C-alpha positions in Angstrom: 36.8 -25.7 70.6 36.9 -23.8 67.3 36.9 -20.0 67.4 35.6 -17.9 64.6 38.2 -15.5 63.2 36.6 -12.1 62.5 38.8 -9.2 61.1 41.3 -8.2 63.7 40.8 -4.9 65.5 44.2 -3.1 65.6 45.7 -2.3 68.9 45.8 1.4 69.7 48.5 3.1 71.7 48.0 6.5 73.1 51.6 6.8 74.4 52.5 9.7 72.2 50.1 11.8 74.2 52.3 11.0 77.2 55.4 11.9 75.3 53.9 15.3 74.4 53.8 16.0 78.2 57.5 15.4 78.4 58.3 17.6 75.4 59.6 21.1 75.8 57.1 23.8 75.2 59.6 25.7 73.1 62.2 23.3 71.8 65.4 25.0 70.6 69.1 24.6 70.0 69.5 20.8 69.4 69.7 20.7 65.6 73.1 19.0 65.6 72.0 16.3 68.1 68.8 15.6 66.2 70.9 15.2 63.1 73.2 12.8 64.8 70.2 10.7 65.9 68.8 10.7 62.4 72.1 9.5 60.9 72.5 6.8 63.5 68.9 5.6 62.9 69.1 5.4 59.1 72.8 4.9 58.0 74.4 1.5 57.6 77.1 0.8 60.2 80.0 -1.6 60.0 79.0 -5.1 61.1 82.1 -5.3 63.3 81.5 -2.0 65.1 80.9 -2.6 68.8 77.4 -1.9 69.8 76.6 -0.7 66.2 72.9 -0.7 66.8 73.0 1.1 70.1 73.4 4.8 71.0 73.5 6.1 74.6 73.3 9.7 75.6 75.0 10.5 78.9 74.4 13.7 80.8 73.8 15.1 84.2 70.4 16.2 85.5 68.8 19.2 83.8 70.8 18.8 80.6 67.7 18.4 78.4 67.9 14.6 77.7 64.2 14.0 77.9 63.2 17.0 75.9 65.7 16.0 73.1 64.4 12.4 72.9 60.7 13.6 73.1 61.4 15.8 70.1 62.9 12.9 68.2 60.0 10.6 69.1 57.3 13.1 68.1 59.0 14.2 64.9 61.0 11.2 63.6 63.0 11.3 60.4 61.4 10.0 57.2 61.2 6.3 57.0 61.5 5.7 60.8 59.0 4.1 63.1 59.7 4.9 66.7 58.6 3.1 69.8 59.4 4.8 73.1 59.3 4.5 76.9 60.2 7.4 79.2 61.0 6.0 82.7 60.1 8.3 85.5 60.4 7.8 89.2 57.8 10.6 89.7 54.9 8.3 88.9 54.4 4.8 90.2 53.6 2.4 87.3 55.9 4.1 84.9 59.3 3.1 86.2 59.8 -0.6 86.1 60.1 -3.6 83.8 56.4 -4.5 84.0 55.4 -1.0 82.9 58.0 -1.1 80.1 56.8 -4.4 78.7 53.1 -3.3 78.8 53.7 0.1 77.2 56.2 -0.9 74.5 54.2 -4.1 73.6 51.1 -2.0 73.0 53.0 0.3 70.7 54.5 -2.6 68.8 51.1 -4.2 68.2 49.8 -0.9 67.0 52.6 -0.8 64.5 51.7 -4.4 63.5 48.0 -3.4 63.3 47.0 -6.4 65.3 45.2 -7.1 68.6 47.5 -7.1 71.5 47.7 -10.6 72.9 47.0 -11.5 76.5 50.1 -12.0 78.6 51.0 -13.0 82.1 53.9 -12.1 84.4 55.5 -15.4 83.4 55.2 -14.8 79.6 55.5 -11.0 79.6 59.3 -10.8 78.8 59.2 -13.4 76.0 56.1 -11.9 74.4 57.9 -8.5 74.3 60.9 -9.9 72.6 58.7 -11.7 70.0 56.8 -8.5 69.4 60.1 -6.6 68.9 61.3 -9.2 66.4 58.1 -9.2 64.4 57.8 -5.4 64.3 61.4 -5.0 63.3 61.0 -7.6 60.6 57.8 -5.9 59.2 59.5 -2.5 59.2 62.5 -4.0 57.3 60.2 -5.7 54.8 58.5 -2.3 54.2 61.8 -0.6 53.7 61.5 1.3 57.1 63.6 1.3 60.2 62.4 0.5 63.7 63.9 2.5 66.5 63.3 1.9 70.2 63.9 4.9 72.5 64.3 4.5 76.3 64.8 7.5 78.4 65.8 7.6 82.0 67.5 4.2 82.6 68.9 5.6 85.8 65.3 6.0 87.1 64.4 2.3 86.8 62.8 1.2 90.1 63.3 -2.5 89.3 67.1 -2.1 89.8 68.4 -3.8 92.9 71.8 -5.2 93.9 72.4 -8.8 93.3 70.6 -11.7 91.6 67.1 -10.4 92.3 67.4 -7.4 90.0 64.7 -7.1 87.2 65.8 -4.2 85.2 64.5 -2.6 82.0 68.1 -2.6 80.6 68.2 -6.4 80.8 65.2 -6.6 78.5 66.9 -4.7 75.7 68.1 -7.2 73.1 71.8 -7.9 73.0 71.6 -8.0 69.2 68.7 -5.9 68.0 66.7 -7.9 65.3 66.4 -7.0 61.6 68.6 -3.9 61.8 66.6 -2.3 64.6 68.3 0.6 66.4 68.1 1.4 70.1 68.6 4.8 71.7 68.9 5.1 75.5 69.6 8.0 77.8 70.5 8.5 81.4 72.9 9.9 83.9 76.5 8.5 84.2 75.5 6.9 87.5 74.3 4.5 88.7 76.2 1.8 86.8 74.6 -0.8 84.4 72.3 -3.1 86.5 73.7 -6.4 87.6 71.3 -8.5 85.5 72.6 -7.1 82.2 74.8 -9.8 80.6 78.6 -9.1 80.5 78.7 -9.1 76.7 75.7 -6.7 76.2 76.4 -3.5 74.3 75.2 -1.5 77.4 78.4 -2.6 79.1 80.6 -1.0 76.4 81.8 2.6 76.2 81.8 2.7 72.4 78.0 3.5 72.4 78.4 6.5 74.7 77.8 10.1 73.6 78.0 13.0 76.0 75.2 15.5 75.8 76.1 19.1 76.6 73.6 20.8 78.9 71.1 23.0 77.2 70.9 26.6 78.3 67.2 26.5 77.7 66.9 23.5 80.1 68.8 25.5 82.7 66.3 28.4 82.4 63.4 25.9 82.9 65.1 24.5 86.0 65.4 28.0 87.6 61.8 28.8 86.9 60.5 25.4 88.1 62.5 25.6 91.3 61.2 29.1 92.0 57.6 28.0 91.5 58.2 25.0 93.8 59.6 27.3 96.5 56.6 29.7 96.2 54.2 26.8 96.6 56.0 25.5 99.7 56.6 28.9 101.3 52.9 29.9 100.7 51.8 27.0 103.0 48.2 25.8 103.0 46.8 23.9 100.0 49.9 24.5 97.9 52.2 22.9 100.4 49.8 20.0 100.8 49.8 19.5 97.0 53.6 19.1 97.0 53.6 16.9 100.1 51.0 14.5 98.8 52.6 14.3 95.3 55.9 13.4 96.9 54.3 10.9 99.3 52.2 9.2 96.6 55.0 9.1 94.0 52.8 11.1 91.5 49.6 10.0 89.7 46.9 11.8 91.8 44.2 13.7 90.0 42.7 17.0 91.2 39.7 15.1 92.6 42.0 12.7 94.4 43.9 15.6 96.0 40.7 17.3 96.9 39.5 14.2 98.7 42.8 13.9 100.6 42.9 17.6 101.6 39.2 18.2 102.3 39.2 20.8 99.5 37.3 21.2 96.2 38.6 19.9 92.9 38.2 23.3 91.3 40.4 24.9 94.0 43.1 22.3 93.5 43.0 22.9 89.7 43.3 26.6 90.2 46.3 26.2 92.5 48.0 23.9 90.0 47.1 25.9 87.0 49.6 28.6 88.1 52.5 26.2 88.1 51.6 23.4 85.6 54.4 22.9 83.1 56.9 24.5 85.5 56.8 22.7 88.8 54.1 20.2 87.9 53.2 18.3 84.7 49.9 16.6 83.8 49.5 13.1 82.3 46.5 11.2 81.0 45.3 8.3 83.2 46.6 5.0 82.1 43.5 3.0 81.4 40.5 5.3 80.9 40.3 7.0 77.5 38.4 10.0 78.9 39.5 10.2 82.5 40.8 13.0 84.7 44.4 14.0 84.2 46.8 13.2 86.9 49.7 15.3 88.2 53.4 14.7 88.9 56.3 16.9 89.6 57.9 18.2 86.4 61.4 16.8 86.7 63.2 14.1 88.7 65.3 16.8 90.3 62.2 18.8 91.3 60.9 15.6 92.9 64.2 15.2 94.9 64.2 18.9 95.8 60.6 18.7 97.0 61.4 15.6 99.1 64.3 17.4 100.8 62.1 20.5 101.6 59.2 18.5 103.0 59.7 17.6 106.7 59.6 14.0 107.8 56.6 14.8 109.9 54.7 16.2 106.9 55.7 13.3 104.8 54.5 10.8 107.4 51.2 12.7 107.7 50.7 12.6 103.9 51.3 8.9 103.9 48.9 8.3 106.8 46.3 10.2 104.8 46.9 8.1 101.7 46.5 4.9 103.7 43.3 6.1 105.3 42.0 7.2 101.9 42.8 3.7 100.4 41.0 2.1 103.4 37.9 4.1 102.7 37.6 2.7 99.2 38.4 -0.8 100.4 35.7 -0.6 103.0 33.3 0.5 100.2 34.2 -2.6 98.2 36.3 -0.8 95.6 33.4 0.9 93.7 33.4 2.1 90.1 34.5 5.5 91.3 37.8 4.1 92.7 40.7 6.4 91.7 43.1 4.8 89.2 46.0 5.6 91.6 44.6 3.1 94.1 44.4 0.4 91.4 47.8 1.1 89.9 50.3 3.2 91.8 49.4 2.5 95.5 50.7 -1.0 95.5 54.1 0.1 94.2 54.3 2.7 96.9 53.6 0.0 99.5 56.4 -2.2 98.0 58.8 0.7 98.1 57.9 1.5 101.7 58.3 -2.2 102.7 54.8 -2.1 104.2 54.2 -5.9 103.9 51.0 -5.9 106.0 49.2 -3.3 103.9 50.6 -4.6 100.7 49.3 -8.1 101.2 45.9 -6.9 102.3 45.7 -4.7 99.2 46.8 -7.1 96.4 45.0 -10.1 97.9 41.7 -8.3 98.1 39.2 -10.2 95.9 36.9 -7.2 95.5 39.8 -5.2 94.2 40.6 -8.0 91.7 37.1 -7.7 90.4 37.4 -4.0 90.0 40.7 -4.4 88.1 39.0 -6.9 85.9 36.2 -4.4 85.2 38.7 -1.6 84.4 41.2 -3.6 82.4 39.2 -6.5 81.0 41.7 -9.1 82.3 43.4 -10.4 85.5 46.9 -9.5 84.2 47.3 -6.4 86.4 46.3 -8.3 89.6 48.5 -11.2 88.7 51.4 -8.9 88.0 51.0 -7.2 91.4 50.8 -10.6 93.2 53.8 -12.0 91.4 55.9 -8.9 91.9 55.0 -8.6 95.6 55.8 -12.3 96.1 59.1 -12.0 94.3 60.1 -9.0 96.5 59.0 -10.8 99.7 61.0 -13.9 98.8 64.1 -11.9 97.8 63.9 -10.0 101.1 63.6 -13.2 103.0 66.7 -14.7 101.2 68.7 -11.5 102.0 67.6 -11.1 105.6 67.1 -14.8 106.6 63.7 -13.8 107.9 60.9 -14.7 105.5 57.3 -13.8 106.4 55.9 -17.2 105.6 52.3 -16.2 106.3 52.4 -13.3 103.9 54.1 -15.4 101.2 51.4 -18.1 101.5 48.6 -15.5 101.2 50.2 -14.0 98.1 50.7 -17.4 96.5 47.2 -18.6 97.3 45.7 -15.4 95.8 47.8 -15.8 92.7 46.7 -19.4 92.3 43.1 -18.4 92.8 43.3 -16.0 89.9 44.9 -18.6 87.7 42.0 -20.9 88.6 39.5 -18.2 87.6 41.1 -17.9 84.2 41.0 -21.7 83.9 37.3 -21.8 84.7 36.3 -19.3 82.0 33.4 -20.8 80.0 34.0 -21.5 76.3 31.0 -19.2 75.4 32.8 -16.2 77.1 36.0 -16.9 75.1 33.9 -17.1 71.9 32.3 -13.8 72.8 35.7 -12.1 73.1 36.4 -13.4 69.5 33.1 -12.1 68.1 33.7 -8.7 69.7 37.0 -8.5 67.7 39.4 -9.4 70.5 40.6 -12.5 68.6 44.2 -12.5 70.0 42.9 -12.4 73.6 40.4 -15.2 72.9 42.9 -17.4 71.2 45.4 -16.9 74.0 42.7 -17.8 76.6 41.7 -20.9 74.6 45.3 -22.1 74.2 45.9 -21.4 77.9 43.0 -23.6 78.9 44.0 -26.3 76.4 47.5 -26.4 77.7 46.3 -26.8 81.3 43.9 -29.6 80.2 46.6 -31.6 78.3 49.5 -30.7 80.6 
């Protein structure tokens, strides 16, 4: 089959809008550190220097690491192209290798001014490495420098002990291509994940730079904690907001919280407006260009403090409400009004809880697969959920010696069914993708079908 090749429509990344949410409202006092980062990003370094292309900030919580890196990303030095990912455990879907690959690849293809290609869980890692190589080469050719910034390596939810670890750190190239530079940040503990090779720069101390705590970050901490305590001590809707945000892992909109509490969206927004930017932050939804903003607690330590202040009974009640809420949308066949959290964050919550029964029912639901297709334009999200869930189930079975065979078979069957659906796509539909400007996706689908036919 021959596909026409119309002009490519560039990929567009809106990730800088997310970075703006991380940035300090009044950034001050880090001129020396910004200057160090600028020098590292632009100056030639000795070839023999250990980890010459890596820089790692280490600091305790509330030192101002994220605010510093957000300032660098939003206002890079001249001649620098920055790609970034801010890992946060406060929002499901922004804290593992799958999210890292998706978000960073989209930024790289925006730099390349090309359509982002279709990927699958099996090809995701290699496609990211290829995109890094191509973008770094293009920047070098144009006399520019590509810098990858990754904040919060200690918040990576893909990190586990042993051979089943799938960390973001392990995806970072041992030798960055074409002079590319990589800046990471995190706390001194936990240690480097097990799946990072022994000769990787992240395992050296030569790349370490200690970041002194910012007095401005300490002031923000005090104000945020006071606002959190006021919400909790006030009881009622404010305490419910905190409990549901902790239970969900972040990512609920005002409408979502209103449905879960039996309140009104406007009342939720009024309650949150008094503390947004202090105890809570807002983020754009992941897929919709004009969707409702979602809320998460403003800092990882605020998340931990809130979790310690919410009772076990309250947390269990909030999770029961989340499960019942999800069941309502499932019973309705996952309509167009389905909240994004139930399509993106809820599955990760179930994996973290080890709730295999609910997880299998959710990610194997054919109607939900259809809704994901309608929202994202592909089966990648559903396939990624199925593959991640199956990998976790098999890893748990190996460790415990007690594999849930029935659940594993259901996950594998659902995954194979989605692969069959991709295989059965009619040629006319693939051609339509090309005519609409999605050339990269159309070619990937066509090649995928051809490889299955000839394989």
